[in-house]
C-alpha positions in Angstrom: 7.9 22.9 10.8 6.7 19.7 9.3 3.1 19.4 10.4 2.1 16.5 8.3 3.7 13.7 6.3 3.4 15.1 2.7 0.3 13.6 0.8 0.5 13.7 -3.1 -3.1 14.1 -4.7 -3.7 12.3 -7.9 -6.2 15.2 -8.6 -3.6 17.6 -8.3 -2.3 16.1 -11.6 -5.0 14.4 -13.6 -8.6 15.1 -14.0 -9.0 11.4 -15.3 -8.1 9.4 -12.0 -4.9 8.0 -13.9 -1.7 8.7 -14.4 0.8 6.5 -16.6 4.5 6.7 -17.1 6.9 4.9 -19.3 10.3 4.4 -17.7 13.4 3.4 -19.7 16.8 3.0 -17.9 15.5 4.5 -14.7 14.1 7.8 -16.3 10.5 8.9 -16.9 8.5 11.7 -18.5 7.2 12.9 -15.2 10.3 12.9 -13.4 10.8 16.8 -13.5 7.5 17.3 -11.6 7.5 14.5 -9.4 8.3 15.2 -5.6 11.2 14.0 -4.0 11.2 12.3 -0.5 9.3 10.2 1.5 5.3 11.0 1.3 1.9 9.5 1.2 -0.5 9.1 -1.7 -4.2 9.3 -1.9 -4.3 6.9 -4.4 -3.0 3.4 -5.5 0.4 3.1 -7.2 1.3 -0.1 -9.5 4.9 -0.5 -10.4 5.8 -3.0 -13.0 9.4 -3.6 -13.7 10.2 -5.2 -16.6 14.2 -5.5 -16.2 16.9 -3.7 -13.9 17.1 -3.5 -10.1 15.4 -1.2 -7.9 15.6 -0.4 -4.4 12.7 1.6 -1.9 11.5 2.0 1.5 7.9 1.1 2.2 6.6 1.8 5.6 10.1 1.4 7.2 11.1 -1.7 5.2 13.6 -1.5 2.4 12.9 -3.5 -0.4 14.7 -4.7 -3.6 13.1 -5.9 -6.6 15.6 -7.7 -9.3 14.6 -8.5 -12.7 10.9 -8.6 -13.6 8.1 -7.9 -10.9 5.2 -5.8 -9.9 4.4 -4.2 -6.8 1.1 -2.4 -5.3 1.7 0.5 -3.0 -1.5 1.2 -1.1 -3.0 4.4 -0.2 -1.4 5.9 2.8 1.6 3.8 3.0 4.8 6.2 3.4 7.2 5.2 0.7 10.1 6.6 -1.3 12.6 5.3 -4.1 16.2 4.7 -2.8 17.6 3.9 -6.3 16.4 2.5 -9.7 19.4 1.9 -11.7 18.9 0.9 -15.6 15.1 0.1 -14.6 12.7 -0.3 -17.5 9.0 -0.7 -16.7 5.8 1.1 -16.2 4.4 3.3 -13.3 0.5 3.6 -12.8 -1.2 5.9 -10.5 -4.8 5.2 -10.1 -7.8 6.7 -8.2 -9.2 4.4 -5.4 -12.6 4.5 -6.9 -11.3 3.0 -10.3 -10.3 0.0 -8.4 -13.0 -2.4 -8.2 -14.0 -4.1 -4.9 -12.7 -7.8 -5.6 -9.2 -6.1 -6.6 -9.1 -4.0 -3.6 -9.5 -7.1 -1.3 -6.6 -8.8 -3.0 -4.3 -5.9 -2.6 -5.3 -5.0 0.6 -5.2 -8.3 2.1 -1.9 -9.0 0.6 -0.5 -5.6 2.5 0.2 -8.2 5.6 2.9 -9.6 3.4 3.4 -6.9 0.9 6.7 -7.8 -1.1 7.3 -7.2 -4.9 5.9 -10.2 -6.8 8.1 -11.9 -9.4 6.6 -12.5 -12.8 6.7 -15.4 -15.0 7.5 -14.8 -18.8 3.8 -15.6 -19.6 2.5 -13.0 -17.1 5.1 -10.4 -17.9 4.2 -10.7 -21.8 0.4 -10.4 -21.2 1.0 -7.4 -19.0 3.3 -5.7 -21.0 1.1 -6.1 -23.8 -1.8 -4.5 -21.9 0.7 -1.8 -20.6 1.4 -0.6 -24.0 -2.1 -0.5 -25.2 -3.2 1.2 -22.2 -0.3 3.7 -22.6 -1.5 4.5 -26.3 -4.9 5.4 -25.4 -3.6 7.4 -22.3 -1.7 9.6 -24.4 -5.0 10.6 -26.5 -7.2 10.9 -23.6 -8.8 13.8 -25.5 -10.5 11.7 -28.2 -14.2 10.6 -28.0 -14.5 7.4 -25.9 -10.9 7.2 -25.1 -11.6 7.6 -21.3 -14.0 4.7 -21.2 -11.6 2.5 -23.1 -8.7 3.5 -20.9 -11.1 2.6 -17.8 -11.6 -0.9 -19.3 -8.1 -1.5 -20.0 -6.8 -0.5 -16.4 -9.2 -2.9 -15.0 -7.7 -5.7 -17.3 -4.2 -4.2 -16.1 -4.6 -4.3 -12.5 -6.4 -7.7 -12.7 -3.2 -9.2 -14.3 -1.5 -7.7 -11.2 -4.0 -9.2 -8.7 -3.7 -12.5 -10.5 0.0 -12.7 -9.8 -0.6 -12.0 -6.0 -3.2 -14.7 -5.9 -1.1 -16.9 -7.7 1.7 -16.6 -5.1 -1.1 -17.3 -2.4 -1.8 -20.2 -4.1 1.8 -21.4 -3.8 1.5 -20.4 -0.1 -1.5 -22.9 0.1 -3.9 -20.1 1.5 -6.0 -19.2 -1.7 -9.6 -18.7 -1.1 -9.8 -20.3 2.3 -12.3 -19.1 5.0 -9.8 -17.8 7.3 -7.7 -16.0 4.3 -11.0 -14.1 3.4 -11.8 -13.4 7.2 -8.1 -12.2 7.5 -8.3 -9.8 4.5 -11.6 -8.5 5.4 -10.3 -7.6 8.9 -7.3 -6.1 7.4 -9.5 -3.9 5.2 -11.6 -2.8 7.9 -8.6 -1.9 10.2 -7.2 0.4 7.6 -10.4 2.1 7.3 -11.2 2.6 11.0 -8.1 2.6 12.9 -8.5 5.9 14.5 -11.9 5.0 16.0 -11.9 1.1 16.3 -9.4 -0.5 18.5 -11.3 -3.2 19.8 -11.4 -6.8 18.8 -14.8 -7.4 19.7 -15.8 -4.1 17.8 -14.4 -5.5 14.7 -15.8 -8.9 15.1 -19.3 -7.2 15.5 -18.8 -5.4 12.3 -17.9 -8.6 10.3 -20.9 -10.4 12.0 -18.8 -13.0 13.8 -17.6 -13.9 17.2 -14.5 -12.3 18.5 -12.7 -15.7 19.1 -13.4 -16.8 15.7 -11.9 -13.7 14.3 -9.1 -14.1 16.4 -8.4 -17.8 15.3 -8.8 -17.0 11.5 -6.6 -14.1 11.8 -3.7 -15.8 13.6 -4.0 -18.9 11.4 -3.0 -16.8 8.7 -0.9 -14.1 10.1 0.5 -15.9 13.1 -0.9 -12.8 15.2 -3.9 -12.1 17.5 -6.2 -9.3 16.3 -5.1 -7.1 19.3 -1.5 -7.5 18.1 -2.2 -6.4 14.6 -4.2 -3.5 15.7 -1.4 -2.2 18.0 1.0 -2.8 15.3 -1.1 -0.9 12.8 -1.2 2.0 15.3 2.6 2.1 16.1 3.3 1.9 12.7 1.3 5.0 12.0 2.7 6.5 15.0 6.3 6.1 13.5 5.3 7.5 10.4 4.2 10.8 12.2 7.3 10.6 14.5 9.6 10.4 11.7 8.2 12.6 9.2 6.4 15.3 11.2 7.2 17.6 14.1 3.7 17.0 16.0 4.3 16.2 19.7 3.7 12.7 21.1 0.5 14.1 22.8 -0.5 15.6 19.4 0.1 12.2 17.6 -1.7 10.5 20.5 -4.9 12.5 19.9 -4.1 12.3 16.1 -4.7 8.4 16.4 -7.7 8.7 18.5 -6.3 8.2 22.0 -7.9 10.4 24.7 -5.0 9.3 27.2 -2.0 10.2 25.8 0.1 8.6 28.5 -1.6 5.2 27.9 -0.8 5.8 24.1 3.1 6.2 25.1 3.2 3.0 27.2 1.6 1.2 24.2 4.0 2.6 21.8 7.1 1.6 24.4 5.8 -1.8 24.7 5.5 -2.5 20.7 8.3 -0.7 19.5 10.6 -1.6 22.3 11.5 1.9 22.9 9.8 5.2 23.8 8.3 7.5 21.0 11.0 10.2 21.5 13.9 7.8 21.3 12.5 6.3 18.1 12.3 10.1 16.8 15.7 10.7 17.6 17.2 7.3 16.7 15.9 7.6 13.2 16.5 11.2 12.7 20.0 11.1 13.4 
């Protein structure tokens, strides 16, 4: 019986907090020991595809990346590769503590519209140069000062990726706006406190702003109310548990911080459009 979604821990594979792989024609040196199937990671994953075409599932959304682009997969997101034909690029796993706060805010903020970001030739060239240098240091981590050098290069590498996310935001006319900042901060707090904080008022208090102002800012950026996003995130986590584990609906309700499992069941049905058991049955066919 599956009691939980598999969680891949970076500490099981690396004592340095990072793991890097070169992928050529869809194959990499870590393939033999990389677990298959849907799973979570307790760390960040950064995928840099130089060329080729890949398909994968990320939290019940099928995504396709053609040509050159990048994608950040956040800790806790359920994902698995569907295909990666003739893909050439880079894989980087990174401990959360090695991602500085500014970059974390960018990546967590854009989870709301998490799609692969297409790169320009100039950005591709910079990122590729940084990747090769980082990889060379990574392969010789036993040498003096190599760990410190690698960490510095990691910041440059993910900084380029964060810049690509922000550049897309600029094209959408939302960069650095106050509502965008509030929406991003709310999103970060939501991911950290989902099981214990469910009220818009409580989130507003945590951010030292009024609940109406929080709701207005979040709705301006996302098109949805704070309550809607809280409920969507709760149901998304419930879907993960329903699909990838054999926990009962009651157990899942308690896992998500609901004392009343019947209320949770009603909420799930309202948000998902079907009951929790119907969802589990339908997705497991």
